[in-house]
C-alpha positions in Angstrom: -36.4 -31.2 86.6 -37.3 -28.8 88.9 -40.9 -29.0 90.3 -41.3 -25.2 89.9 -41.3 -26.0 85.8 -44.8 -26.2 84.1 -46.2 -28.6 81.6 -45.9 -26.4 78.9 -42.2 -25.3 79.5 -41.6 -29.1 79.9 -43.0 -29.7 76.6 -40.7 -26.5 74.6 -37.5 -28.0 76.6 -38.0 -31.7 75.0 -38.9 -30.1 71.4 -35.6 -28.3 71.4 -33.9 -31.5 72.6 -35.0 -33.5 69.8 -34.3 -30.8 67.1 -30.6 -32.2 66.2 -31.5 -35.6 66.4 -34.7 -34.8 64.1 -32.1 -32.8 61.6 -30.0 -35.7 61.2 -32.6 -37.6 60.4 -33.7 -35.6 57.5 -30.0 -35.5 56.4 -29.7 -39.0 56.3 -33.0 -39.9 54.0 -32.5 -36.6 52.1 -31.6 -37.7 48.5 -29.4 -35.3 46.6 -30.6 -33.8 43.0 -28.0 -34.0 40.4 -27.3 -31.0 39.1 -26.2 -30.6 35.4 -22.4 -29.4 34.9 -22.1 -26.4 32.4 -20.1 -27.4 29.5 -16.8 -25.1 29.1 -16.1 -23.5 26.3 -12.9 -24.4 24.0 -10.3 -22.3 24.4 -9.2 -20.1 21.0 -7.1 -22.3 18.9 -4.8 -19.2 17.3 -1.6 -19.0 19.7 1.2 -16.3 18.5 4.8 -16.4 19.5 4.7 -12.5 19.8 1.5 -10.3 20.0 3.7 -7.4 19.7 6.7 -6.7 17.5 8.6 -3.4 18.1 11.1 -2.4 15.5 12.4 0.5 17.2 14.2 3.1 15.0 14.3 1.6 11.7 16.4 4.5 10.0 16.0 5.5 6.7 14.3 2.4 4.8 11.3 2.3 2.1 9.5 -0.4 3.5 9.7 -2.1 6.9 7.9 -5.2 8.0 7.4 -7.9 10.6 6.7 -11.8 10.7 4.0 -12.8 13.3 4.2 -16.9 13.7 1.4 -18.6 14.8 0.2 -22.2 15.8 -2.8 -23.8 15.7 -3.1 -25.2 19.3 -6.6 -26.6 19.1 -8.0 -30.0 17.9 -9.9 -28.8 15.1 -8.8 -27.2 11.8 -8.2 -23.4 11.8 -8.7 -21.4 8.9 -7.8 -17.6 8.9 -10.4 -15.7 7.0 -9.3 -11.8 7.7 -6.3 -9.7 8.4 -7.5 -6.3 8.8 -4.8 -3.5 9.4 -5.5 -0.5 11.3 -4.1 1.6 8.3 -4.3 1.6 4.7 -0.1 1.8 4.7 -0.2 -1.3 6.1 0.1 -4.6 3.8 -0.6 -8.0 5.5 0.3 -11.4 4.0 -0.3 -15.0 4.7 2.7 -17.4 4.2 2.3 -18.9 0.7 1.2 -22.5 0.5 2.2 -25.2 -1.7 0.0 -23.6 -4.7 1.8 -20.5 -4.3 -1.0 -18.8 -3.0 -2.0 -17.7 0.8 -2.1 -20.3 3.0 -4.9 -19.6 5.0 -6.0 -23.3 6.7 -3.9 -25.1 9.3 -4.1 -28.5 11.1 -4.2 -29.3 14.5 -0.4 -28.9 15.8 0.6 -26.8 12.5 2.5 -23.6 12.6 2.5 -20.7 10.0 3.0 -17.1 9.9 1.9 -13.8 8.3 4.0 -10.9 7.5 3.2 -7.1 7.9 5.1 -4.3 6.2 4.6 -0.7 6.0 5.8 2.0 3.0 7.6 4.2 5.6 7.3 7.3 2.7 3.4 7.3 3.4 4.2 7.8 7.4 5.3 11.1 9.0 8.5 10.8 11.0 8.5 9.8 14.8 7.1 7.0 16.7 3.9 4.7 15.3 1.7 1.9 16.3 -0.1 -0.4 14.1 -2.4 -3.4 14.6 -4.1 -6.0 12.7 -7.4 -8.0 14.0 -7.1 -11.5 12.8 -10.3 -13.2 12.2 -10.4 -17.1 11.8 -12.6 -19.8 12.8 -11.7 -22.7 14.7 -14.5 -23.8 13.9 -16.3 -21.1 15.8 -15.6 -17.5 14.5 -13.1 -15.7 16.5 -11.2 -12.4 16.4 -7.5 -11.5 18.0 -5.2 -8.8 17.6 -0.8 -8.3 17.1 0.6 -5.2 17.3 3.5 -3.7 15.3 5.5 -0.5 16.6 8.3 1.4 15.0 10.1 4.9 15.0 10.5 6.6 12.0 13.8 9.4 11.3 13.2 13.1 10.2 15.4 13.0 7.6 13.7 10.5 4.5 11.3 10.7 1.7 7.9 11.2 2.1 4.6 11.1 0.2 2.1 13.6 0.8 -1.2 13.2 1.6 -0.5 9.6 2.1 -3.9 8.5 0.7 -6.6 10.2 -1.5 -10.2 10.3 -1.8 -12.5 11.5 -4.5 -16.5 11.9 -3.4 -18.2 12.3 -6.9 -21.5 13.2 -6.1 -22.3 16.3 -8.0 -21.1 15.1 -11.6 -18.0 17.6 -11.9 -14.6 16.3 -12.7 -11.9 16.6 -9.6 -8.6 16.6 -9.0 -5.6 16.5 -6.2 -2.0 16.5 -6.2 0.3 14.3 -3.6 3.8 15.7 -3.2 6.8 13.2 -3.3 9.8 15.3 -0.8 13.0 14.3 -0.6 14.1 15.5 3.1 17.9 14.2 2.7 19.1 17.0 0.1 19.0 15.0 -2.9 17.3 15.5 -6.1 14.9 12.9 -6.4 12.5 12.4 -9.9 9.4 10.8 -10.7 10.4 8.4 -13.4 6.6 6.9 -13.7 3.1 6.6 -12.2 0.6 3.7 -12.6 -2.8 3.8 -11.9 -4.7 0.6 -10.9 -8.3 2.4 -11.7 -9.6 2.9 -14.9 -11.1 5.9 -13.4 -8.1 7.9 -12.2 -5.0 9.0 -14.3 -2.1 10.9 -13.2 0.5 13.1 -14.3 3.7 14.0 -13.2 4.7 17.7 -12.9 8.2 19.7 -12.7 10.1 19.5 -9.7 9.3 22.2 -6.6 11.5 23.4 -4.0 9.3 23.9 -0.7 9.6 26.6 1.9 12.3 24.5 3.5 14.4 24.1 0.4 13.8 20.6 -0.2 12.8 19.3 -3.4 9.6 17.9 -4.4 7.5 16.5 -7.1 4.0 16.9 -7.6 1.9 14.1 -8.9 -1.3 15.4 -9.9 -4.4 12.9 -10.3 -7.7 13.5 -12.3 -11.0 12.1 -11.8 -14.1 12.2 -14.4 -17.4 13.8 -13.2 -19.2 10.3 -13.8 -17.7 7.2 -12.0 -19.8 4.1 -10.8 -22.0 4.1 -8.2 -20.5 3.2 -4.9 -17.5 3.1 -3.7 -14.1 1.4 -5.2 -10.8 1.5 -3.6 -7.2 1.4 -5.7 -4.3 2.5 -5.6 -1.3 4.9 -7.4 2.3 3.2 -8.1 5.1 6.0 -8.3 8.4 5.0 -9.3 11.2 7.4 -8.9 14.9 7.4 -9.8 16.1 6.5 -5.7 17.2 3.0 -5.0 15.8 3.0 -1.8 12.4 4.3 -2.5 11.9 3.3 -6.2 8.3 2.2 -5.5 5.9 3.9 -3.5 2.2 3.1 -3.6 -0.8 5.0 -2.3 -4.5 4.4 -1.9 -7.3 6.0 -3.4 -11.0 5.9 -2.6 -13.3 7.0 -5.1 -16.8 7.2 -4.2 -19.8 7.3 -6.6 -23.4 8.5 -6.2 -26.2 5.6 -5.5 -27.8 7.0 -8.9 -25.6 8.6 -11.3 -26.8 12.2 -11.7 -29.3 13.1 -14.7 -26.9 16.3 -15.7 -24.2 14.2 -15.6 -25.7 11.3 -17.8 -26.7 14.1 -20.5 -23.0 15.8 -20.4 -21.1 12.2 -20.5 -23.6 10.8 -23.4 -24.6 14.2 -25.2 -28.1 15.6 -26.0 -30.8 13.0 -27.0 -32.7 12.8 -30.2 -36.4 14.3 -29.8 -39.0 11.5 -29.0 -40.8 10.4 -32.2 -44.1 9.0 -31.3 
């Protein structure tokens, strides 16, 4: 070290030289604190062979369906709690079990399927994409989605509108018409109609010819002014003489008031006798 270096500089250089030694000593005596490892979330147990079924051009068909095969890939039983379709025209149904009812619970490694079908008479021609939300527990609540695609031809039988809604808030009766139209040039006829609701009645009227020369049959639905409070969903089943479209179903919504109107109650029950003290 040069004689020109003063004592202060000598001490500073010595400290700098000792820094690596100090750090190595600290590292040697430092005890690492163990850190808790976050538990990994279990993977979903419901695995489908196909999440999208594309039927393409289905031609003239009254009902088109698809099957969705799945397996419980987890270590716990899996229970399907709900199949929620994106459209009222879809009818998802789980495979039947030994009891004949829909099988909802599947053990680890067990496979199953459910069927999705659409009534084409309720849908307009062209391409369509539908979906079904599958809700299940494994045992954690989960949800996944599968899709269904098809293309409907121009010439077929349709029912318009494909669904009906009645909002009975004012106590007045209502009626709506649906039209069963044959675009193939056939003379289709409605042979019977059945309502699943005691508050919805239907009548078949004479066949008409629309502005394009197609035969169509009006089916008129009637709902009384007084209906139960709340929302009720039912269906109308239409039977025809056509072998391909022998049965057509449409959903019906009847929404009653939260409280039955006083005027409607009086109209339904008639005038009340005067009160006697």
